[in-house]
C-alpha positions in Angstrom: -107.7 -95.7 17.1 -109.2 -99.1 17.8 -108.0 -102.7 17.6 -110.3 -105.7 17.0 -110.0 -109.4 16.0 -112.6 -111.0 13.8 -112.3 -114.7 12.9 -108.5 -114.5 13.5 -108.2 -111.5 11.2 -106.3 -108.7 12.9 -107.5 -105.2 12.2 -106.1 -101.8 13.3 -108.3 -98.9 12.5 -107.3 -95.3 12.4 -109.7 -92.4 11.4 -107.3 -90.2 9.5 -109.9 -87.5 9.1 -113.7 -87.3 9.0 -113.7 -88.6 5.4 -110.9 -91.2 5.5 -110.5 -94.5 7.5 -107.2 -96.3 7.3 -107.2 -100.1 8.1 -104.1 -102.2 8.7 -105.1 -105.8 8.2 -103.4 -109.1 8.8 -105.4 -112.0 7.4 -105.7 -115.5 9.0 -104.2 -118.7 7.6 -107.8 -119.9 6.8 -108.5 -116.7 4.7 -105.3 -117.1 2.7 -106.0 -120.8 2.1 -109.6 -120.0 1.0 -108.4 -117.3 -1.3 -106.0 -119.6 -3.1 -108.5 -122.4 -3.4 -111.0 -120.0 -5.0 -108.3 -118.6 -7.3 -107.3 -122.0 -8.5 -111.0 -123.0 -9.2 -111.6 -119.8 -11.2 -108.3 -119.8 -13.2 -108.4 -123.6 -13.6 -111.5 -123.4 -15.7 -109.3 -122.3 -18.6 -106.6 -125.0 -18.1 -106.6 -128.0 -20.4 -105.2 -131.2 -18.9 -104.9 -134.1 -21.4 -107.3 -136.9 -20.5 -109.7 -134.8 -18.4 -112.6 -132.6 -19.2 -112.1 -128.8 -18.5 -112.0 -128.3 -14.7 -112.2 -132.0 -13.9 -108.5 -132.8 -13.5 -107.0 -133.2 -10.1 -106.3 -130.0 -8.3 -102.5 -130.4 -8.3 -102.4 -131.0 -12.0 -104.6 -127.9 -12.7 -102.4 -125.7 -10.5 -99.3 -126.9 -12.4 -100.7 -125.4 -15.5 -101.3 -122.0 -14.0 -99.1 -118.9 -14.2 -97.8 -118.4 -10.6 -98.0 -114.7 -10.8 -101.5 -114.7 -12.1 -102.5 -117.1 -9.3 -101.0 -114.9 -6.6 -102.6 -111.8 -8.0 -106.1 -113.4 -8.3 -105.7 -114.9 -4.8 -104.8 -111.5 -3.4 -107.9 -109.9 -5.1 -110.2 -112.6 -3.6 -108.7 -112.3 -0.1 -108.9 -108.5 -0.1 -112.5 -108.4 -1.4 -113.7 -110.9 1.2 -111.9 -109.1 4.0 -113.2 -105.7 2.9 -116.8 -106.8 2.9 -116.5 -108.3 6.4 -114.7 -105.3 7.8 -117.1 -102.8 6.4 -120.0 -104.6 8.0 -118.4 -105.3 11.4 -116.8 -101.8 11.7 -120.0 -100.1 10.6 -118.1 -98.2 7.8 -120.1 -96.5 5.1 -117.7 -96.2 2.1 -118.2 -93.5 -0.5 -116.2 -95.0 -3.3 -113.7 -97.8 -3.6 -110.7 -98.0 -1.3 -107.0 -97.9 -2.2 -104.9 -100.9 -1.2 -101.2 -101.3 -0.4 -100.0 -104.9 0.1 -97.0 -105.0 2.5 -96.4 -108.8 2.8 -97.9 -111.8 1.0 -96.8 -115.5 1.3 -99.0 -118.5 0.6 -96.8 -120.6 2.8 -94.0 -122.9 1.9 -92.0 -120.4 -0.1 -88.2 -120.1 0.6 -87.4 -116.7 1.8 -84.2 -114.7 1.1 -82.8 -115.7 4.5 -83.4 -119.4 3.7 -86.3 -119.8 6.0 -89.6 -121.2 4.9 -92.5 -118.8 4.8 -95.7 -119.2 6.8 -99.0 -118.1 5.4 -99.0 -114.3 5.6 -101.1 -111.6 4.1 -100.8 -108.0 5.4 -102.1 -104.9 3.7 -103.2 -101.3 4.4 -106.5 -100.0 3.1 -107.7 -96.5 2.9 -111.5 -96.3 2.8 -113.1 -93.1 1.5 -116.2 -91.8 3.4 -118.7 -89.3 2.2 -117.1 -85.8 2.2 -118.0 -83.4 5.0 -119.1 -80.0 3.8 -120.4 -77.3 6.1 -120.3 -74.1 4.0 -120.2 -70.7 5.5 -122.1 -67.8 4.0 -120.6 -67.0 0.6 -122.2 -63.6 0.4 -119.9 -60.6 0.9 -116.6 -62.3 0.2 -113.9 -60.0 -0.9 -111.4 -60.2 -3.8 -109.2 -58.1 -5.9 -108.8 -58.0 -9.7 -106.4 -56.2 -12.0 -107.7 -53.6 -14.4 -108.0 -55.0 -18.0 -106.1 -53.0 -20.6 -105.5 -53.9 -24.2 -102.5 -52.1 -25.8 -101.9 -51.3 -29.4 -98.7 -53.4 -29.3 -100.8 -56.5 -28.3 -103.3 -55.9 -31.1 -100.5 -55.4 -33.6 -98.8 -58.6 -32.4 -101.9 -60.6 -33.1 -102.4 -59.0 -36.5 -98.8 -59.8 -37.4 -99.4 -63.4 -36.3 -102.3 -63.6 -38.7 -100.3 -62.1 -41.5 -97.4 -64.5 -40.9 -99.9 -67.4 -41.0 -101.1 -66.2 -44.4 -97.6 -65.2 -45.7 -95.1 -67.1 -47.7 -91.6 -68.1 -46.7 -88.6 -67.9 -48.9 -85.1 -69.1 -48.2 -82.5 -66.5 -47.2 -79.0 -66.9 -48.6 -77.6 -63.4 -49.1 -77.7 -62.0 -45.5 -77.7 -63.0 -41.9 -80.6 -63.6 -39.6 -82.9 -60.6 -38.9 -85.8 -60.1 -36.5 -88.9 -61.9 -37.8 -87.1 -64.6 -39.8 -88.1 -68.2 -39.5 -85.0 -70.1 -38.3 -84.4 -73.8 -37.9 -81.8 -74.4 -35.2 -79.9 -77.4 -33.8 -79.0 -76.9 -30.1 -76.8 -79.2 -27.9 -75.3 -78.6 -24.5 -71.9 -79.6 -23.2 -73.0 -81.8 -20.4 -74.9 -84.1 -22.8 -73.5 -84.1 -26.3 -76.0 -86.8 -27.4 -79.0 -84.6 -26.4 -79.3 -82.5 -29.6 -82.5 -80.7 -30.2 -83.9 -79.0 -33.4 -86.2 -76.1 -33.1 -88.1 -73.9 -35.6 -88.1 -70.4 -34.1 -89.0 -66.8 -35.0 -85.9 -64.6 -34.5 -86.6 -62.0 -31.9 -89.4 -64.1 -30.3 -87.4 -66.8 -28.4 -85.7 -65.6 -25.3 -83.1 -62.8 -24.8 -79.9 -64.9 -24.8 -80.8 -67.0 -27.9 -82.3 -64.0 -29.8 -79.0 -62.1 -29.3 -76.9 -65.1 -30.2 -78.5 -65.9 -33.5 -78.8 -62.4 -34.9 -76.6 -62.1 -38.0 -75.8 -65.8 -38.3 -76.3 -67.5 -41.6 -77.2 -71.1 -42.7 -74.6 -73.6 -41.5 -73.0 -71.1 -39.1 -72.0 -72.6 -35.7 -71.2 -70.8 -32.4 -71.1 -71.7 -28.7 -72.8 -69.4 -26.2 -73.7 -69.7 -22.5 -77.5 -69.4 -22.5 -79.9 -69.0 -19.6 -82.9 -71.1 -20.6 -86.2 -69.7 -19.2 -88.4 -71.7 -16.9 -91.0 -71.9 -19.7 -88.6 -73.5 -22.3 -90.1 -76.5 -24.1 -87.4 -79.0 -23.3 -87.8 -80.1 -19.7 -84.1 -80.9 -19.2 -82.9 -77.4 -20.0 -85.6 -75.4 -18.2 -84.3 -72.7 -15.9 -80.6 -73.6 -16.4 -77.6 -71.7 -17.6 -75.8 -74.0 -20.1 -72.9 -73.7 -22.5 -74.8 -74.3 -25.8 -73.7 -75.1 -29.3 -75.9 -73.4 -31.9 -76.1 -74.6 -35.5 -78.2 -72.7 -38.0 -79.8 -75.2 -40.3 -81.9 -72.9 -42.4 -83.1 -69.3 -42.5 -86.3 -68.1 -44.2 -87.9 -64.7 -44.5 -91.6 -64.2 -44.4 -93.3 -62.3 -47.2 -96.2 -60.9 -45.3 -99.3 -59.8 -47.1 -100.1 -56.1 -46.8 -102.6 -55.1 -44.1 -105.4 -54.2 -46.4 -109.2 -54.5 -46.5 -108.6 -57.4 -48.9 -106.6 -59.2 -46.2 -109.3 -58.5 -43.6 -111.9 -59.9 -46.0 -110.1 -63.3 -45.9 -111.2 -63.4 -42.2 -114.7 -62.4 -43.0 -114.3 -58.7 -41.9 -115.3 -55.7 -44.1 -112.1 -53.8 -43.5 -108.9 -53.5 -41.4 -110.6 -51.5 -38.7 -113.2 -54.2 -38.2 -110.5 -56.9 -38.0 -108.6 -54.9 -35.4 -111.7 -54.4 -33.4 -112.3 -58.1 -33.4 -108.8 -58.7 -32.3 -109.2 -56.2 -29.5 -112.4 -58.0 -28.4 -110.6 -61.4 -28.5 -107.8 -60.2 -26.4 -110.2 -58.5 -24.0 -112.2 -61.8 -23.7 -109.1 -63.8 -22.9 -108.0 -61.3 -20.2 -111.5 -61.1 -18.8 -111.5 -64.9 -18.4 -108.1 -64.9 -16.8 -109.2 -62.3 -14.3 -112.4 -64.2 -13.7 -110.4 -67.3 -12.8 -108.2 -65.3 -10.5 -111.2 -63.8 -8.7 -112.9 -67.2 -8.5 -109.9 -68.8 -6.8 -109.6 -66.0 -4.3 -113.3 -66.3 -3.4 -113.2 -70.1 -3.2 -110.1 -69.9 -0.9 -111.8 -67.3 1.3 -114.9 -69.5 1.6 -112.7 -72.5 2.4 -111.2 -70.6 5.3 -114.6 -70.0 6.8 -116.1 -73.4 6.1 -115.6 -76.9 7.3 -114.6 -79.1 4.3 -113.1 -82.7 4.6 -112.5 -84.9 1.6 -111.2 -88.5 1.5 -107.4 -88.7 1.1 -108.0 -91.2 -1.8 -109.4 -88.3 -3.9 -106.4 -86.0 -3.8 -104.0 -88.9 -3.9 -105.6 -89.9 -7.1 -104.9 -86.4 -8.5 -101.3 -86.7 -7.5 -100.9 -90.1 -9.1 -102.4 -88.8 -12.3 -100.2 -85.7 -12.4 -97.0 -87.9 -11.9 -98.1 -90.2 -14.8 -98.8 -87.2 -17.0 -95.4 -85.6 -16.2 -93.6 -88.9 -16.6 -95.1 -89.3 -20.1 -94.2 -85.7 -21.0 -90.6 -86.2 -19.8 -90.3 -89.5 -21.8 -91.4 -87.7 -24.9 -88.6 -85.1 -24.4 -86.0 -87.8 -23.5 -85.7 -86.2 -20.0 -85.8 -87.7 -16.5 -87.4 -86.7 -13.2 -84.0 -86.0 -11.8 -83.4 -83.5 -14.6 -86.8 -82.0 -14.0 -86.1 -81.5 -10.3 -82.7 -80.0 -11.0 -84.1 -77.6 -13.7 -86.7 -76.4 -11.2 -84.3 -76.2 -8.2 -86.4 -78.7 -6.3 -85.7 -81.8 -4.4 -88.0 -84.8 -5.0 -89.4 -84.3 -1.5 -90.2 -80.6 -2.2 -91.8 -81.5 -5.5 -94.0 -84.1 -4.0 -95.0 -81.8 -1.1 -95.9 -79.1 -3.5 -97.9 -81.5 -5.6 -99.8 -82.9 -2.6 -100.7 -79.4 -1.3 -101.9 -78.3 -4.8 -104.0 -81.4 -5.1 -105.6 -80.9 -1.7 -106.5 -77.3 -2.5 -107.9 -78.2 -5.9 -110.1 -81.1 -4.7 -111.5 -79.0 -1.9 -112.3 -76.1 -4.3 -114.0 -78.6 -6.6 -116.0 -80.0 -3.7 -117.3 -76.5 -2.9 -118.2 -75.9 -6.5 -120.1 -79.1 -6.7 -122.0 -78.4 -3.4 -122.9 -74.8 -4.4 -124.1 -76.1 -7.8 -126.4 -78.6 -6.1 -127.6 -76.4 -3.3 -128.7 -73.7 -5.7 -130.5 -76.0 -8.1 -128.3 -75.1 -11.0 -128.7 -77.0 -14.3 -126.4 -77.6 -17.3 -128.1 -76.7 -20.6 -127.2 -78.0 -24.0 -125.7 -74.6 -24.9 -123.3 -75.0 -21.9 -122.2 -78.4 -23.2 -121.7 -77.1 -26.7 -119.7 -74.1 -25.5 -117.3 -76.1 -23.3 -117.0 -78.9 -25.8 -115.8 -76.3 -28.4 -113.4 -75.1 -25.8 -111.9 -78.5 -25.2 -111.5 -79.1 -28.9 -109.7 -75.7 -29.4 -107.4 -76.3 -26.5 -106.4 -79.7 -27.8 -106.1 -78.4 -31.4 -108.5 -81.0 -32.8 -109.2 -80.5 -36.5 -112.8 -80.6 -37.5 -112.3 -83.9 -39.4 -110.9 -85.6 -36.3 -113.6 -84.6 -33.8 -115.4 -87.9 -33.9 -112.2 -89.9 -33.4 -111.1 -87.6 -30.5 -114.5 -88.0 -28.8 -114.5 -91.8 -29.3 -111.0 -92.1 -27.7 -111.5 -89.7 -24.8 -115.3 -89.7 -24.5 -115.5 -90.4 -20.8 -112.8 -87.9 -19.9 -114.2 -85.2 -22.1 -117.7 -85.6 -20.7 -116.5 -85.3 -17.1 -114.4 -82.3 -18.0 -117.3 -80.5 -19.8 -119.7 -81.1 -17.0 -117.3 -79.8 -14.4 -116.4 -76.8 -16.5 -120.0 -75.9 -16.9 -120.6 -76.3 -13.1 -117.6 -74.2 -12.3 -118.6 -71.4 -14.7 -122.1 -71.1 -13.1 -120.8 -71.2 -9.6 -118.1 -68.6 -10.4 -120.9 -66.2 -11.6 -122.8 -66.8 -8.4 -119.8 -66.1 -6.2 -118.8 -62.9 -8.1 -122.4 -61.6 -8.1 -122.4 -61.8 -4.3 -118.9 -60.7 -3.7 -117.1 -57.4 -3.1 -114.5 -57.2 -5.9 -112.1 -54.3 -5.9 -110.3 -53.4 -9.0 -106.6 -52.6 -8.5 -103.8 -51.5 -10.8 -102.1 -54.4 -12.3 -101.7 -56.6 -15.4 -103.2 -59.9 -16.4 -99.9 -60.6 -18.1 -99.2 -62.5 -21.3 -100.4 -62.1 -24.8 -103.6 -63.2 -26.2 -103.5 -66.1 -28.7 -103.6 -65.3 -32.4 -106.6 -67.5 -32.9 -108.6 -64.9 -31.1 -109.3 -63.2 -34.4 -109.6 -66.2 -36.7 -112.6 -67.1 -38.7 -113.7 -70.0 -36.5 -111.8 -70.2 -33.3 -112.8 -68.1 -30.3 -110.7 -67.3 -27.3 -112.3 -69.1 -24.4 -111.4 -69.6 -20.7 -110.0 -72.7 -19.1 -112.1 -73.9 -16.2 -110.6 -75.7 -13.2 -110.7 -79.4 -13.8 -112.6 -81.8 -11.6 -110.5 -84.0 -9.4 -109.7 -87.5 -10.5 -111.4 -90.3 -8.6 -109.2 -93.2 -9.7 -107.9 -95.5 -7.0 -106.8 -99.0 -6.7 -109.8 -101.2 -6.3 -110.4 -104.6 -4.6 -111.2 -107.3 -7.2 -114.7 -108.1 -8.0 -116.1 -111.5 -7.2 
């Protein structure tokens, strides 16, 4: 750690790791004054003062027409940018990307503070500057991993076939009997601790979770009952996940599926000659899904083994950006479900501190894995072909359920993100093949778990793997001049 003073600007430097420098900076009064003067000049160009041409009015009159918050924000940007450029030069820092900034104290001078005192010019902030990552890879040949044997059962095939039949079937309202397995049921659920939080769900009887399936069997439209349900961790409403809750169940409607017979004519609707060909395609689809799941499992084992043997340092800014993005995404998801972070933590038996620690560790691992993928891709002269782009683009569209007539709109809205995702998936796929080809992978008894999606056997959709996403690089940036 080093201390230095440059033109009355105080700087405390700490090298957090070989790829991250942290600077604690206290600016001089002259820097603060200069920052506000430049901010007033820039913002004042848009201020109209009667009797004066734009920008020609006295300074105090121009400033009176400015939004105070906008003035302070622009002044802060100006001060940070100027300080950053000076520090980088004097400290011989070679940034690899933009720094993140956290302002701790900012007074122009003359403001009245909470304690009644008058503020002196003060501007203090912390800055994390990312340096180039440090990557010294060990030999990746001969790494070891285990994979479960891939098996496709008749039950799995039949489940997918039934999903296709249900999609092609017709529903008719049931009024003469209670709910039976396979019925389509619209339910209204509410829990005792939050009577205002009532949720409606369309479910297939026998395919929800054990407690709810048992509770609704035999019920009819408009029936109501109260049961204590143990909601699974995978339940779609965040606030109820993993909790045992006294739940009021109202059946709003019951419909029975009239499934088409499993005939060669039915198979022809999916462009297959007969039922056997359809079943074989379903088997292939499930096999492909499981193969990709296993491939991802093996890849992560090999990457983690390589990480243990290698020296890899990445800027804190990178994984912190991933954490910020995940929190924003989770917050948006909770808002859509009218849930809070507190409810999410409770449902998952986590404290906020445990959640954040887990999120940080996951982000650190993922960005280091991504860095190894990028380095191996470059070192081995790999290239991304048009066929790779097409394959992974179709994959992204399928995962986001984008209809064909909305592809252009989707691409326009998320073009940059989609392009970055496709490129990284293509890189990850090629590097995964390289690692597996040079590894010792032992097959063990086990299961890939889960059921393959029904779309595996559809006319157009194909079951495809999910590649690990590239780390986000978004950080707070100093303002441009």
